[in-house]
C-alpha positions in Angstrom: -31.3 11.6 -4.2 -29.1 11.8 -7.3 -28.0 8.7 -9.1 -24.5 7.5 -8.3 -22.0 8.4 -11.0 -20.3 5.1 -11.9 -17.6 6.9 -13.9 -16.7 8.8 -10.7 -15.9 5.5 -9.0 -14.3 3.8 -12.0 -11.8 6.7 -12.6 -9.9 5.6 -9.5 -9.7 1.8 -10.3 -6.2 2.0 -11.8 -4.8 3.9 -8.8 -6.5 1.5 -6.4 -5.0 -1.5 -8.3 -1.6 0.0 -8.3 -1.7 0.7 -4.5 -3.2 -2.7 -3.7 -0.5 -4.5 -5.8 2.2 -2.6 -4.0 0.7 -3.3 -0.6 0.0 -7.0 -1.1 2.4 -9.7 -2.2 0.2 -11.5 -4.7 -1.6 -9.9 -7.7 -4.7 -12.0 -7.0 -4.9 -10.8 -3.4 -4.5 -7.2 -4.6 -7.3 -7.7 -7.2 -9.5 -9.2 -4.4 -8.8 -6.1 -2.2 -9.7 -3.8 -5.1 -12.9 -5.8 -5.7 -13.9 -5.6 -2.1 -13.2 -1.9 -2.0 -15.4 -1.3 -5.1 -18.1 -3.5 -3.6 -18.0 -1.5 -0.4 -18.0 1.8 -2.3 -20.9 0.7 -4.4 -22.9 -0.4 -1.4 -22.4 3.1 0.0 -23.4 4.9 -3.2 -25.9 6.9 -1.3 -23.0 8.7 0.4 -21.4 9.8 -2.8 -23.0 13.2 -3.1 -21.5 14.0 0.3 -18.0 12.8 -0.6 -15.8 15.7 -1.5 -12.7 13.8 -2.2 -13.5 10.4 -3.8 -9.8 9.4 -3.9 -9.4 9.8 -0.1 -12.7 8.1 0.5 -11.8 5.1 -1.6 -8.4 4.8 -0.1 -9.9 4.9 3.4 -12.2 2.1 2.4 -9.3 0.1 1.1 -7.2 0.8 4.1 -10.0 -0.4 6.5 -10.5 -3.6 4.4 -6.7 -4.2 4.4 -6.5 -3.8 8.2 -9.4 -6.2 8.6 -7.5 -8.7 6.5 -4.4 -8.3 8.6 -6.4 -9.0 11.8 -8.1 -12.1 10.3 -6.1 -15.3 10.7 -5.2 -16.8 7.4 -3.5 -19.9 6.0 -0.1 -19.4 4.5 -0.2 -20.2 0.8 2.6 -20.8 -1.6 2.4 -19.2 -5.0 3.3 -21.8 -7.6 3.7 -19.4 -10.5 6.0 -16.5 -10.0 5.8 -13.3 -12.0 9.6 -12.8 -11.8 10.0 -15.0 -14.9 7.6 -12.8 -16.8 9.3 -9.6 -15.5 12.7 -11.0 -16.5 11.5 -11.5 -20.1 10.9 -7.7 -20.5 13.4 -5.3 -21.9 14.3 -3.9 -18.5 18.1 -3.9 -18.1 19.3 -6.6 -15.6 20.6 -4.1 -13.0 17.4 -2.1 -12.9 15.4 -5.2 -12.7 17.5 -6.6 -9.9 17.2 -3.3 -8.0 13.4 -3.4 -8.4 13.4 -6.9 -7.0 15.6 -5.8 -4.1 13.2 -2.9 -3.4 10.2 -5.1 -3.6 11.9 -7.6 -1.1 12.8 -4.7 1.2 9.3 -3.4 1.1 8.0 -6.8 2.1 10.2 -6.7 5.2 8.7 -3.4 6.5 6.0 -3.6 9.2 2.5 -3.3 7.6 1.9 0.2 9.2 5.1 1.6 7.8 4.7 -0.1 4.4 1.2 1.3 3.8 2.3 4.8 4.7 5.4 4.8 2.4 3.3 3.4 -0.4 0.6 6.1 0.0 3.2 8.9 0.0 5.7 7.5 -2.6 3.5 5.6 -4.9 0.2 7.4 -4.7 1.7 10.8 -4.1 -0.6 11.6 -1.2 0.2 14.4 1.1 0.9 13.7 4.8 -2.5 15.3 5.7 -4.3 13.0 3.2 -2.6 9.9 4.5 -3.4 10.9 8.1 -7.1 11.4 7.2 -7.2 8.1 5.2 -5.5 6.0 7.8 -7.1 7.8 10.8 -3.9 8.7 12.6 -2.3 12.1 13.5 -0.1 13.7 10.9 2.9 13.4 13.3 2.5 9.6 13.4 2.4 9.6 9.6 5.7 11.5 9.5 7.3 9.3 12.1 6.3 6.0 10.4 7.4 7.4 7.1 10.8 8.4 8.5 11.3 5.0 10.1 10.2 3.2 6.9 12.6 5.3 4.7 15.5 4.7 7.1 14.8 0.9 7.2 14.5 0.7 3.4 17.8 2.5 3.1 19.4 0.1 5.5 17.9 -2.9 3.7 18.9 -1.7 0.3 22.4 -1.0 1.5 22.7 -4.3 3.2 23.5 -2.6 6.5 20.3 -3.4 8.4 20.9 -5.4 11.5 18.0 -6.5 13.7 18.2 -5.6 17.3 20.6 -2.7 16.9 21.3 -1.5 20.5 20.2 2.0 21.4 22.8 4.7 22.1 23.1 5.7 25.7 22.9 9.5 26.2 24.2 10.9 29.4 
């Protein structure tokens, strides 16, 4: 058996962190998810020679860990320090910063299954086929969730979203 190539794993850490931070609300939780993903990947180092797409494999591990976290009951914690103050101190213009905060808030309102799909496609630039393989769902489901997520984000960003919108009756 060949030795695991640590660099092969570490090359993907920045992308894993970016995705985890977009997926989870708190940076500490995101870092914990990345750590758990790396631990799981390292424990399966014997499989590395068979892995043809390390990125997809790592994102699949992260997805499975994230889903496990969602299923596990947790306590609701309140973050005492907010990074909004740190972000406001940057040179980002106010309007752009406000739009980013609005987008972040809108993303938080998406159901978890839609949120993870839109982040994989938009943030991680994964193809629909890669997302389907990573999440373990058909490509049509990926496209459907992505479409619903985009529409809901548009509504939330425009301020036109209303819960419980009645369905149109077709005769």
